[in-house]
N, C-alpha and C positions, 0 to 999 in steps of 0.2 A: 645549526649555525648558518649564517647568511653568506651566500656567495657574492651577492651584490647588495650594497646599501647606498641609496641616494637620498640626500637630505637637503631640501630647499635649494635645489640647483637652478641657477639663472644663466641664460645665454642670450646675448644681444648681438645683433648685426646692425651697427649704426643705430638708427632710431627704431628698429624693429626688434621686439622681444620675442624670441623663438621659444624660450622656456622660462616660465614664470613661477619659480619656487616649487619645482617638481620634487616629490619625495616618494620613494618606494623601496621595498626590500624583497629580494628573491632568495629563497632558501637553497642550500646545496641539494643537488639531485632533483630539482624541480624543473618542469617545463613551463615556462612563463611566456605568454603571448602578449605582445604589445600591439594594440590596434589603434588606428586613427586615420583620418583622411590625409591626403597630400597637403603638406604645409602645416600640419598640426604640431610639429616638433619632434616627431619620431626619429628622423634621421639624425638630428642634432644630438638627441639624448644618446642614441646608440653609439655615435661617433665619439662622444665624450667618454662613454664606458669603455670603448675599445682603445682609448688613448690617442685618437686621431684628431681630436679637437679640444681646445681649452674651454673651460667654463669661466663665467664671470663672477659667480658667487656660489656658495654652498659647498658641501663636502660629498665625496664619492669614495667608496671602497669597493674594489673588485678583487676577489680572492685575497682580501686582507691588505691590498695595496692600492695606493692612489694611482689611477691610470695615467695621470699627468707626469708621474715620476717613476712609474714601475719599470719602464724600460724592458730590457731583454727578459728579466725574470718573470715579468707578467706575460710578455708575448709568447714565451715558451709554453705557457699553461692555457692559452686561449686559442680557439679556432674560429675563423671568420669565413662565412660563405656569403659573398657579396651578391647583390641583385644582378650586377653585370660584372663578371670577372674578365681580366685581360689574359687570354690564353694565346700561346705561341702556336700558330696553325701548322707549322712544319714539323713540330715534334710529335712523336707518337704518344698515345695515352700513357704507356708505361714509362717512357722517358720523362714526361711531364711530372708524373707522380714521384719518380725516383729523384729527379732534381730537387723538387720541393722538400722531399724527405731529408736531404742533406742539410737543411737549415735547422733541423730540430735534433735535440740530444736523445730523444726516446721515440723515434718514428715507429709507426706500426709497420708490420711486414707488407711490402708493396703489393704483391700479387693477392694477398688476403684482402687488402683494402679495396683493390679494384673489383674483386669478386663481391665484396660487401655492397658496393653501389651498383652492381649488375652490369659491369662493363668488361667482363672477362673475354667475351667474344670480340671486343674491339681493342684489346690490349695492344696490338701492333698497328692499329689504324692511326693515321695522322689526324690531328685534332681538327684540321680544316674539313675533313670528310664527315665529321660527326653531325648528327641532327641537333636541333636546339635542345631537345630533352636530354640527349646523350652528353652534350657539353655541360648541361646543368649538373648531371650526375658526376662528371669529372670535377667540376668546381666543388661539389659536396665532398668528394674524396680528398681534395686538396685541403679543405677545411678540417678534415679529420686526421690528416697524415701525422700530425705531431702528437696524437693521442691526448687531446686537450681535456682539461677538467671542466672548462666552460666553453660553450659553443654558441656563437652568434649566427643565426640562420635568417637571412634577409630574403624573403620571398623564395623559399628553397625549391618549390615545385612549379615555378613559372615555366611554361612551355612543356610540361609533362602531360602525357595522355592519362586517362583515368587509371589505367593499370599501373603505370609508372608512379603516379602519385601515391597510390596505395602501398606500393613497394617502399617508397620513400618514408611514408608514415611508419611502416613496420621498422625501418631502420632507426627512426627517431625514438620509437618505443624501446628498441633494443638498447640504444645509448642510455636511456633513462635507467634501465635495469643494471647497467654498468656503473651507475652513480654519477653520470655526467649531468651537469646543469646546462639547460638550453634556454636561450632567449630567442624567441621566434617572433618575427614580424611577418604578417601575411594579410592579404586582402580577401582570402578565402575563409569565410566564416565556418564552413564545414571542417576545414583544417584546424582552426583554433578549437572548435568543439571536440574534435577527435583526439587532439594531442595535448592540449594545455591542462595543467593542474589548476592554474589561475590565469586570469586575464586582467589587463588594465587597458582602459580606453583613454587616449590622450587627444585633446582638442584645444586649439588656441593656446598651446604651451602649458596646459594644465592637465593633471590626471583627473578625469571627471567621473570615473567609476572604476571599481576594482572588485574582483570576486572570482568564484569558480564559474565555469561555463553554465552551471545550473542556477547560480544566484546573482550573476552580474546584473546590475541595474534592477534589482528586485524581480528578476525574471520569474522566480517561483511564486511571486505574489501578484503577478499581472493578469491572472485569470486566463481565459482561453476563448477560442472561437468555436461555437457549437453550431452544427449543421445537421439538418434532417429534412425529411419530407413526410407528409401525411397522405396516405393513399386512399383513405375513406372520406366520404363526403360529410364533413362536420364543420361547424362554425369554428373559426380560428380566433375570433375576436376575444374570447374569454381565456385565452392562453395566458399564463403568467408572464409578467414582464421579464426580460425585454423582448419576448417573442410575440406578444400580442400586437395585432395589426400588421404583421408582416404578410406580404403576398408573394406569389410566385411558386413555381414547382418546388424549389428548394427554399427552405427557411434557414436563415443564418443570423447570428447575433453574437456580438462581443459580450462576454460576461466577466465580471470582476470576481465574484465569489462562485467558483465553478461548482462546488459541492451543493451549495444552497440552490443555485439555478437548476441543476440537474434534478435535485429532489423535487422542486416545484413542478418542473416539466414532466417528469415521469409520473408524478402523482396525478397530474392533470390527464395524462394519457391513459393511465390505469383506470381512473374513474370513468372514463368514456369508452374504454376498450378500444383505444386507438393505437395502432402500431406506428412507432417512430422509425420509419424505414431509413436505413443508411445513417443512423445516428453516429456522428463522429465528434470527438472533442480534440481540438488541435491547440496545444499551448503555443505561446509566442516563440518563434525561433530566435536563435542567437542573433541572426541578421536583423530581425524585427527590433530587438532590444538595442542593438548597436545603432541602427538608423534613428531610432527615437532619441537616443542619447546625443547623437551628433546634431539632430534637428533642434533639440532643446538648447544647445550651446549657440546655435546660429540665430535663435530667436531674439 
């Protein structure tokens, strides 16, 4: 069953079209990453899903409700972690979470939640004394306090050090095991790679690609970069393409059909008893694919 269904949604601001017929579906229990450059329409789409912005055309269902009319019934079932939250600096961590918990009918246990986001040692500290990463953890706790079925995570690990980021990832994975649906927006490609079941890329108000981290933009069909060096003194001119004619200590080439290219290369090396030192095959990263997709839209 789908937690979110978006069909041909349009949003305009005066003469500017921010969303131009966007359609997508997110399954219950799925971690779905929405990627795109600034100004692509990401924020407009997410705000429509959260019920904070009206659409001009199209239909939207979030947990079976129209977010434009879902009201309190919908708000009680969603959690939102904004990119920049407004926290009261003079309250302590536990006071902040306790106050927010009063707004929900089925709030999670306060101290358990604070421990879940790794702030138990700062429970009595005032918010103004927290580091940027600690404030972000508190904002994450506030997004989870109502035990939501659907969680919107907007750049959830901004300001985190590497260790804190990995801890946050483990929290997201744990939420998935509890059956929570998560819509994640992030500029960190490794974060999308590590967490998302599926990814959509939005550019110029349209979804330009959708798939798993492994298949997005035909990533699994894009070939790879092959790199090696030849330590013996042999002619490299008769190497199979696309390696023939390459010069330098290291030989590198982009190949489309990785298996065929490696078969030809290793066959050449075996026939001449040449060792391919440091032979590596590096497929395109998610960031490579993302940048290619954005560049294609800008062309």
